[in-house]
N, C-alpha and C positions, 0 to 999 in steps of 0.2 A: 608074083611069088603068091603062094598062096599058103600064106600064112596068118592064121586068125587066133588072133589074143584077144584074152579078156582080162583085160587088169582091175585087181583087185579097188575096192572102196576104199582102200583106205591107207595103202603102202605104194612103195615104188618098186611093183613089181606084181607081171600076174597073175589072176591062179590060175588057170590055165592057157597053155597055149594048143592048136591045132593044127593039124602037117596036115592035106589032101594031095598032092600034088607030087608024081615021081621025080626023084633027086638023091641025094647023095647024104647019109647023117655023117657027121663027122662030133667023137667024142673026145674031148681035149683032157688029159689027164689032168691030174690037181697042179696047180701053179701055185708059186711064192712070190712076193717082190722083191727078188733080189739082184744087186746090182751085178757089172761085170766082175769083180772078185766075191762073186758068191755070199756078198752080204746082205745083210734085211734092216735096214732101219726107218727111221720115222716114226710117225703114229699112227693109229689106227688107218686114216682118212688116206693119209702118205702111201702107205701101206696096201691100202686097197686099191689106187692109182696104178701101183706100179704093176700088181700083179693083174691087174684088168690089161695093160700094157702087152703084157705074158702072154695072155690069153688070148689076147688080138691079134700076136707077133703068129704064134702058134696058128689060127685061123689064116691070116693071109697066106702059109704056107699052099692052102688047099682054093685060095682066091675065096674067102670067105672074111667078113668082119662081125665088127659085133652085133649090128642087125641079122642075121641071121641064127643068132645065138636063140635057142628055147627053151633051154633049162639049164642052172647052178644049181651047184651043191657049197654051199659057202663053211666052212669049218670056221671059228673063232675060237680064242685061247680063253675070251673074258666076252658076254653078252655086255657087260656095261658100256660100251660102248657104241651098240647096234649103230643108234643111229648115225652116227657119222661114216658108218660102212652104208647104209639104208641111203643118206643123203646122196653119196658116192657114186653107188650104182643107179638113183633115177637122175644121174648129170652123165652118166657117160654109156648110159642106154637110152636114153631120149623114148622117144613114141615106140621102140621098139622092146616093151618090158617084157622077159624070159620068165619062166612060173620058177620059185626061187626056194630053198631051202637053206636054214641056219640052223647047224649043230655046233655046241659048245665044246672042246676038247680039253684037253689036257696038257696038249704042248704039241708043236710043231716043226720040222725042219729046220735048221739056220736060226732057230728062235725066233719065229714069224710069229707077229700076232692074228694071223688069214691067210687062207688057200682057198682057192675057188677052182673047180672040175665043171665043164659045162660040156653042154650038149649044143650044136648046130641042124639047121638044115639047110642044103643051099641046092634050090630046083633045080630040074632041066632044063636046057637051052632049047 
């Protein structure tokens, strides 16, 4: 896989991710951590895990997983608990840290505290 990551010196994301091989780009729409009843619950860490579960499920439809993600945009209703999100991001992405941006917004669907969209790259085999 020809994905080179340039990790941040101080946070759980990459400052830049370079892709240098033919393959397929996947653009995942914004996801929130809702359950089967379309309810969102839990603190920011729990919602972040649930949201990333949805991102991972969608990626799986194309044979990809979180290791293929090169960029995420995170929408948070408050930056007060950003450290909780950052901890979960580091845990879930491990050594495959994506480039990342976080934006505070006034509100999200279903009363969610977090929404994440993603761009992934799957190299040609």
